Structure formats: structure tokens, C-alpha cells
N, C-alpha and C positions, 0 to 999 in steps of 0.2 A: 288629288295633288298632295304630296307629303311636305310638311313644313321643313325648311332647311335646318340643318344642325346649328345649334346656337353659335358655335365657334366659326361657322362659315358665313354668318349673316353680314359681317363687316369686311369680309375678304375683298370684295371688289373695291371698296373705298380705300382700304389699306394699301392695296396694290397700286392704286392711282397716286397716292401721296408718298410712297415709301422712299422715293428719291429726294424728297424734300423734308420730311418730318419723321422722327421716331414715333413709335406708338405712344410713348410717355408724353411727348410734347403735343401730340395730336389729341390726347384724351379730353381736354376741356372742350375743344371745338367739336369733336365727335359727340360728346355728351350733350352739348347744347343743341346741335342739329337733330340728334335723335329725339330728344324731348320735344322739340318744336314740331317735328313731322308726326310724332305719335299723338300730340295733343291738339293739333289744329292743321288747317290747310295752309301750309307755309311754303313760300317760294321766294328765292332771291331775285330782285329786280336787276337785270343786267342790260337794260336798254342803253344804247349809246348815249342818249341825252342825260342819263343818270350818272355818267362818268363812273363806271363800276371799278374803282380802285379797290385794292385789298382792304384799306381802311374803311371805305364806304360800305363794303359788303359786311365787314365785321360790325359796323354800327347798326346795320339792318338786323343782324342776328341778336345783338345785345338789346335793341329796342323791343324785339318780339319776345325775347326771353324774360325781360324784367317783369311783365304782368304775371307770367306763369310762376315765377319764384316769389313774387310779392315781397313781403317784408321778412321773408325767411333768411335773407342775407342782410347783414348790417352795413354793407359797403357796396358801392357801385359795381356793376358787372363790367369787367374789362377782359376781353379775349385777345389773344395774340395769334397772328397767322404765321409767325416765324419765317417770313419771306415767301410764303406760299403765293404763287401767281394768282391773280383774280379769277382767271378762267379755270384754274385747277380747283380753287375754292368753290366755285359754282358747280363744277362737276362733282365734287365731293358731296355737296348737298343733294344733288340729283341722285347719285348712286345710293346714298343712305335712304332717301325717300323710296326708291324703287325696291330696295331690299326689305324695307318695312312693309310696303304694299304687298310684296310677294309673300311675306311671312303671314300677314293678316288674312290674305286670300286663302292660304293653304291651312288656316286654322279656323275652320267654321265653328268649332266648339267654343270660341271666345278666348282661347289660350294664347293668341298671338302676342298680346302685351306681355305675358309672362315669358314667352320665348325671347322677345326683344330685350326685356330686362335682364334675363339670364345671359344673353349674348353680350350685353354691355359689361356685366360683372366679369365674364371671362376675358373680355378685352382689357379690363383694368388689371386682372391678374397677369395677363401677358405683359402689360406695361410695367408692372412691378417686377416681373422676372427679368425684364430687359435692363433694369437699373441695378448697378452693383451695390449702391447704398440705399436701395429702395426702402422707404419706411411709410409708404402710402396705404398699403393694404395688408392687414394682418392675415397670415395663412388661414384658410377657411376653417380647417378643423380646430385650430387654436381659438378662433373666434367662437366656434360652436361650444367649446368647453367653457370659455370665459362667460358666454351668455347664459349657459346652464347654471354655472355656479352663482352668477349674479342674482338670479331668481327675481326677475322684474315682474311686477303685478300691475294691473290696471290702476290708473290714477297717479302713478308715480312720476317723478321728474328724474331724468337720467342725464348725467353729464359725461361727455367724452372730451377731454381737453387736448387730446392729440388725435384729432379726428381722421386725418388722412382722407381716404376715399369713402369712409363710412361703412366699411365692411362689417365691423363689429355690431353696429346697430342693426344691420340686416339680419345678423344671426339672432339678435334679441327678438326682432320682429317675427322671424320664422318660428322661433320657439313659442311665442305667444300665439301665433296662428295655429300651430300644431296642438295647442291646448284649447283651441276653440275660442280664443280671445282676440279682441280687435287691437292690432298694434298701434292704431291711432288713438287708443285710450291712454297712451303714454306720451308725455311731453319730453322730447329729446332736445338737448342743448349741446352744441359742440363749438370748439374753438380750434383754430389752426393758424400757424404763422404764415402759411402760403396761400395767397388768394386763389391761385389756380386749383389747389386741392379743394377749396370750399365750393367752387363752381362745379367741379366734377362730383363732389359729394352730394350737392343739392340736386343735380340732374339724376344721379344714381338712385338716391332715395325716392324721388318722385316717380321714376320709372317703375320702381317696385311698389308704388302705391302708398308710400309714407308721406304724410302732409303736415303732421304736428311736430315741426322741428324749427329751431332757430340756430343760425350759424354765425359765429363771431370771428373777426380777423384780429390777430395780434399774438404777441409772445405772452404766454400765460405767466411766465415768471416776472416780467417787468410791466405787463399791461393786462392783468386779468380782467375778463369781461363778465365775471359771475360773482355773486355774493357768497360769503361764507355761510356754511350750514344750511344751504338752500336746496340740497338734492337728496333724494331717498336712495339713489344708487349712483355710484361713480365707477366708470370703467375706462381703462386707458392702456394702450400699448405704445408708450413713448419711446423715442429714439434712445438707443443705448450709448452710454459713454460720451455724451456731448460735453465738451469743456464748459465750465461755468464762467460766464462773463463777469469780470470784476465789477462790483458795485460798492459804494460807500455806505449805503443805507440798508443793507441786508438786516442788520440787527433791529431795525425799526419796523420790519414787516412781521406782523403777528403770525403769519403762516409758518415762519421758520424758527419759532422759539425753541423747538426741540434741538436745534443745532447750535451748540455754543460757538462754533466757528463753521463757516460754510465749507462743504467739501469741494474738491477740485472738479468733480463732475456733476452734471445736472440731474443724475438719476434720482437722488433722494429729494432735492428741492421740488422736482416735478411731482413725486409721490406726495410730498407734504402739501403741495397745492391741492391735490385731489382730496386728501384727507380733510383739509380745512373746509372744503365745499360740502362735506358730508353732514347730513342732519343727524341728530340723535336717533338711534335705532336703525340707522342706515347701514348699507354694506358697500364696500369698495373692492374691486378686483383689478390688480395691476399685473402686467407682464414685465419682467425685469431680467437682465443678465445676472449671473451669479456674483459678480464683483460686489455690488452693494449689499449682498447678504453676509459677507464675511470681512470686508475691508475694515481696518482699524481707524483710529482717530475720530473725526466728527461723525462719520457714518456709524461707528459703533455706538456713539452717544445717542444718536437718533434711534437706533434699534433698541437700546436700553430703555428709552423713554416710551416707545410704543409697544414693546413686547408685553409689558405689564398692564396695558390698557386695552388695545384694540385688536391686536393680531390674533387671528383665528386659525389660519392654516398657511403652510408653505408647501407647494407642490413642485418638486423638481421634474422637469419635462425632458423629453428626448432632445438630443442635439439635431441640427440640420432641419429644423422645422421651417426655417426661412430660406428662401432662394439665395444661393451664393454665400451663405453664412453658416458655418458649422458650430457656431457658438451655442452652448447649452443655455436654456432659459428656465425661469421658474414663474409660477403663478403665486402671488401673495394675496391673501384674503383678509380683509379687516372688517370687523363689526363694531360700530361705535355704540357704546352703552347708552342707555336711555337716561342715565343719571351721571352725576360727576364722580360716582364711586367707581373705582377701577374694577374691571371685570374679573381679573384674577384667575381666569381659566387656564388649563393646560393648552398648549399649542399643538395642533395636529401637524406633524411632519410626515410628508408623503414622498417617497422616492419612486416616481414613475418614469425614470430616465431610460428604463429598458423596455418600455411598452410601445415604442414607436413602430410603425409599419413602413417598410421601405417602399418609396414610390419614385422610381428613377433615382436622381441624386439626392432626394429629400426624404425626410420622414413625415408621415402624417399620423394623426390619431384616429383610430377606428371608432365607429359609433359605439362599439362595445366598451372601449376604453373610456370614451367620454361619459357614458352612462355609469361606468364603474367608479370613476373619480368623482362625479357629481354626487352619487349616492354616498360615497365614503365621506365626503366633506359634510353632507347634510346629516348623516347618522353616526359618523365616527365608527362605523362598523363595516368590515369588508370580509365576507365569508371565503373569498378566494385564497388560494395558496400558491406560492409563498406570500407571506405578509409583506406589504410594501409601506406600512405606516406605523407610527408610534405617537402616542399622546405624551408630550414632553412637558414636565413641570417647568415653570419659569426659573426656578432655582438652578435646574440643570443647564438651561440655556445660558444663565449668567456664568456658571462654572466654565462654559465653553466659549468665553470671551464674547458672549452675546452673538454667537454665530447662528445664522438662520439657514444654514445649508442642511437639508434633510439627510444627506449622506453621513453627517456627524452623529445622527441619532438612530437611523434605520439601518439595521444590519442586513446586507444583501445575503441571500442564501449562498452557501458555499457551492462551488462547482462540483459536480459529481467526480469522485476519485476512483481510480482503477488500480488494482494490484499489479505488481510486476509480472506475476505468472499469467494473469489474464491478458496482459499486453503481449507477452511472448507467444501465447496460444493464438491470438489474433494475427500476429505477424507470420506464424507458421502456416496458418490457413491461407493468408494472402500469398505466401510464397508457393504453396501448392497450386493455387489458382493460376499464378503466372506460369508455372511449369506446364500445367495442363494446356494453357493457351498456346505456349510455345510449341508443344508437341503437336497440337492440332494444326498449327501453321506449317510445321515441317511436313506433315502428312499431305496437306493441300498442295504444297510445292512439289512433292514427289509425284503426286497424281498429275499435276500439270506437266511435269517433265516427261512422264510416260505418254501423255497425250500428244506432245510435240517434241519427239526425240531429237530432231535435228536443229532445234533452235539454239541450244547452248553452243554447238560447234560454230554456227555462223556469228554468234555474239562473241 
């Protein structure tokens, strides 16, 4: 018996609820039921005397889920059925359970749990693709690059303050596993403003075998749940271009001292929050749109403050990495010095904007590109040609209005040029080929007419 393809495992369940819920809205419920059925002998009580309303069934799921998640969530579990009828909710649980049993029976080598976890990841990717403004799951190959550059090691504490569905942590865990290390030797801490994201992330992580994590609910700008300087690594793919909510006490928050006035958008305050959480000797990796890298005003003041201290590298990435968004993005890498003395190093500017591989309407980063960029950032050396990087002195960045756009410093190779005589010769060859094809067609038509001499008269 062959195990089902990962993306087929949830098909029966999705077909049953598709007239009621989108994949995005159903993700917390499916995640909870999947974790319950994988972890224990779980069934919903639908006896008439139990009055199985939708709310009652949800309470059963929440009560069973709470011991599995333990204290990894800092808030009560609250699921929503979005108007799903109780009988459909019960069928959803049964269909998920049957799919899990089928998968486990067809995986005698013990890989059933891995197939189920991979299927849930694909379901979440599908949910993100269905949302125009999806910011719940970082594209997989971008997560792999961020995880590789982050360079997490056993015993470290890692923060993601824009957690979403936890995909970036899975990339970190996969990299540790590939190195023969235990992902649960790392303490993961996450925060997100949406409680449904945290439920999905908690189920997602546990399905993949991660258990050393704690998730916090709240807005990191107004209600941070983590201490400054407490993390060896910080990684985040925060939403781009969110308007910054007005506050009267910004200037009293030590996280934002680098900003003389707060910018209009939240991109830099979010990054500053992450940098404030970084311990001396730690590294932070953020994904950002290009606007914060060159806009003037308070954002330029922030860049001026950090370029001389912590900035290590900026990598311009291909556009269309995200579903439904053609916006180009960049990876910014910060290394906090171990002392109060400014690092003063040159900044590695990398223009990898042309290294994407087309995958349908999107670009992805190939494994070779991920390895190339990771090695380049680690060694500042790239033997491949043409060159895509430049080590830029801080004085040159200051001369360029503190712009962090790699295209300002890395010269793209000129497109190959052709002489006019070469172009004329190619056109002449093409013209000969067209004439030859036309002559061959005429001969074929003449032969056809000779074979059917009376057809032209009747036509």
C-alpha cells in the first residue's frame, strides 16, 4: 500500500467544508484536529444528550488540545467554527482521522508522521496563496536562505517576533537536523498579533516534532513580550509597509532611540524591536521591502546609526518570491558586537536580484543559489562569475545618502552587444530560411494538386 501524496491527505476534509470555509479560515481547526488525532485516540462526542452544538464541539477540541500544547501558549486556546454546522464539524474530524490512519498504515517504516506534517505544511502554503495580503508563511526557499544565514547552534535562544505559521523555524530546524543536531536543543520564542496564527503555529511545530518553544500574543511595538538583549539569534519576516499607529510615548521607548522622529511606516520600528532583543555577539536576519533601504527622513537617520555599528550585509533578492506580490525584497544581516566599540567593518552588498528561478507565476531560490549566498555572506568570497557583490566602506554608504540598496554599489554585467554587420548577417540567414520553407510548402501544394486534379475546379 502506497502512502498518499502529502497534498492529497487533506483533500476529503477540504472538499467537505469548502462551501463553508476558506482554507485560510479552516487552518486553525484543521491543525488542532490533526495534532489531536496524531497524538492520541481522540473523538468528538455527538450523543444527543450532549447537545452537540458547534460551540460545544469546539470546547471539546480546545479542552483536549490544551494539555498537548501545555504552557507553550501564553493565552487560552480559542477556536472558531465560522458558522460551520455541528454535523459538518464532526465529519471534518472523522475525515481527518481516517486520512491519518490511512497514511500511517501505508507507512510501515514509521514515516507516516513526517508525511502528515509535510501535508499540513503544504496546506498552510495553500492557505497563504489564497490570501491576497497573506503574511502568515514566508516562501519556503526564502526561509531556507534566512535560516542558513542565521547560523543557529545548539543551546541558543531564537526569537521570531512576526511568527505567522512558524515556517521559518521549520527551516532552522531542518538545517539543524541536516547537520546531525537536535532542533530541540534550541529554545524558540515567538510573538504574533493574531491568536489564530499562534494556534496554527503551535500545531504546525509540534507536528514536525518541535517541542521547545513558547508563543506570545500581542503587538510587539506596543506590548512586547520579550526582554531586551535576551536572544542569540533574531529572525523575522514582518509585514511590509504597515502604517505606524500614532503614539505619544515613542520617545520614551529605548528600543527606538535611533529614530529622532518615528517614520510613517512600521518597517523600521519592527526591525529596531528585533535588534533591541539581540544579545551581544548575536546575529539578526530580517526580510524587508526596498523602501526602508533608501527612504529619507527618519529612516535615513536610523540607517546612519546602524550602518556604523551592526550592519553586516544586505542582499537584494528576486521579485515575485511572494504569492500575488511582485515587490522586490532584501535580506538584511546584523551582527551585534561583543563590546560597546563600533564594529566599523565594510558592509557586504549583494545583488542577487537576477538569481531567481521561475516557478509558475513566482520566483524561487534554487538550492545552489541558497548555498552560494550563504557561503558568500560567511566568507565574503564568491568564485562564480559575474560578480554579484561588493564590500562597501561605510564612508561610501554615507556619500550615497546612507542608501542600503545593493544596486547602488554592485555593477551589473553589461548585456552582450552585437555589431550591426553581425545582426544583418543573422537577418539574411533568417530570410533565407523563410524562403526555403515557403518553397517547400509550394512544392507540397503542387504535389497535392497533382494527386487530386479535380478538387480545385469543384472548389
